[in-house]
C-alpha positions as CSV (number, residue, x, y, z in Angstrom):
1,X,-92.2,9.5,-0.1
2,X,-88.6,8.3,0.2
3,X,-86.4,6.3,-1.9
4,X,-82.6,5.2,-1.9
5,X,-82.3,2.3,-4.8
6,X,-77.9,0.6,-4.8
7,X,-76.0,2.6,-7.0
8,X,-74.4,-0.5,-8.3
9,X,-76.5,-1.5,-11.7
10,X,-75.6,-5.6,-11.1
11,X,-78.6,-7.2,-11.6
12,X,-80.8,-9.2,-10.1
13,X,-81.9,-13.1,-10.6
14,X,-85.0,-12.0,-12.1
15,X,-87.2,-14.1,-9.1
16,X,-84.9,-11.8,-6.6
17,X,-85.8,-8.6,-8.5
18,X,-90.2,-9.3,-9.0
19,X,-90.0,-10.1,-5.4
20,X,-88.4,-7.3,-4.4
21,X,-91.5,-4.6,-7.1
22,X,-94.1,-7.1,-4.8
23,X,-92.9,-6.2,-1.9
24,X,-92.8,-1.8,-2.2
25,X,-96.1,-2.2,-4.3
26,X,-97.5,-4.3,-1.1
27,X,-95.9,-2.4,1.6
28,X,-97.0,0.8,0.3
29,X,-101.3,-0.3,-0.5
30,X,-100.6,-1.0,3.5
31,X,-99.1,2.1,3.4
32,X,-102.2,4.2,2.4
33,X,-104.9,1.5,3.3
34,X,-103.4,1.8,7.4
35,X,-101.4,4.3,8.3
36,X,-102.9,7.3,6.0
37,X,-101.8,9.6,8.8
38,X,-98.5,8.8,8.1
39,X,-96.3,11.5,6.6
40,X,-93.9,10.0,4.4
41,X,-93.3,6.7,3.3
42,X,-89.3,6.0,2.4
43,X,-88.4,2.1,0.1
44,X,-84.7,1.9,0.3
45,X,-83.0,-1.0,-1.5
46,X,-79.2,-2.1,-0.9
47,X,-77.5,-5.2,-2.3
48,X,-74.8,-7.1,-0.3
49,X,-73.4,-10.1,0.5
50,X,-75.7,-10.9,2.4
51,X,-78.6,-10.4,-0.8
52,X,-80.8,-7.5,-1.1
53,X,-82.8,-6.4,0.9
54,X,-85.7,-3.6,0.7
55,X,-86.2,-2.3,3.5
56,X,-89.9,0.1,3.1
57,X,-91.1,1.8,6.2
58,X,-93.8,4.5,7.0
59,X,-93.4,7.8,9.9
60,X,-96.7,7.4,11.1
61,X,-97.0,8.9,15.3
62,X,-96.1,6.4,18.4
63,X,-99.6,4.9,19.5
64,X,-101.3,6.6,16.9
65,X,-103.3,2.8,16.1
66,X,-103.9,1.6,13.0
67,X,-107.1,0.6,12.1
68,X,-107.6,-3.9,11.9
69,X,-108.0,-4.7,8.5
70,X,-109.8,-8.5,8.1
71,X,-109.5,-10.9,5.3
72,X,-105.8,-9.5,4.0
73,X,-103.7,-11.2,3.1
74,X,-101.5,-9.3,2.2
75,X,-98.1,-10.1,4.7
76,X,-98.2,-13.9,5.1
77,X,-98.6,-13.3,1.2
78,X,-95.4,-11.3,1.1
79,X,-93.8,-14.4,3.6
80,X,-94.2,-16.8,1.4
81,X,-92.1,-15.5,-1.0
82,X,-89.9,-14.3,0.3
83,X,-88.8,-17.4,2.1
84,X,-89.3,-19.3,-0.7
85,X,-86.7,-17.8,-2.4
86,X,-84.4,-18.4,1.1
87,X,-85.3,-15.2,2.4
88,X,-86.3,-13.6,5.3
89,X,-88.8,-11.0,5.9
90,X,-89.5,-8.8,9.6
91,X,-92.7,-6.9,10.3
92,X,-94.2,-4.7,12.9
93,X,-93.9,-1.2,14.5
94,X,-90.3,1.3,14.0
95,X,-88.5,1.4,16.5
96,X,-89.0,4.9,16.8
97,X,-92.3,5.8,15.0
98,X,-94.4,3.5,12.2
99,X,-94.1,0.7,10.6
100,X,-91.3,-0.9,9.4
101,X,-91.2,-4.3,6.2
102,X,-88.1,-5.9,6.0
103,X,-86.9,-8.3,3.9
104,X,-83.0,-10.2,2.5
105,X,-83.3,-11.8,0.0
106,X,-80.5,-14.6,-1.7
107,X,-79.1,-12.1,-4.5
108,X,-74.8,-13.1,-4.5
109,X,-72.9,-9.5,-5.3
110,X,-71.3,-8.6,-8.7
111,X,-73.1,-12.3,-10.5
112,X,-73.8,-11.7,-13.7
113,X,-78.0,-13.7,-13.5
114,X,-79.6,-13.9,-17.0
């Protein structure tokens, strides 16, 4: 797994930090369940003018089918959590390979929150 975090240690509002954690956790769980054939996963977290963006991708080969797994609410729950904070979430096939989950959450850069 590859992990990239912001260089700026500015704290985020607790609800943003918790949501980022849950998105990473759920996305990695989904990779383990639905893309066991992936060789690696990448978690990329950035903090810029648009807020905090977290992207989780895997490198599963193109055209490899993912087994259907019914009964879960992972993506629905992630979307509801992100939208409740005024953010946006997208999930789907990656550009070249694998699957990607991307969420952007409002969090002003450089503003200390406690």
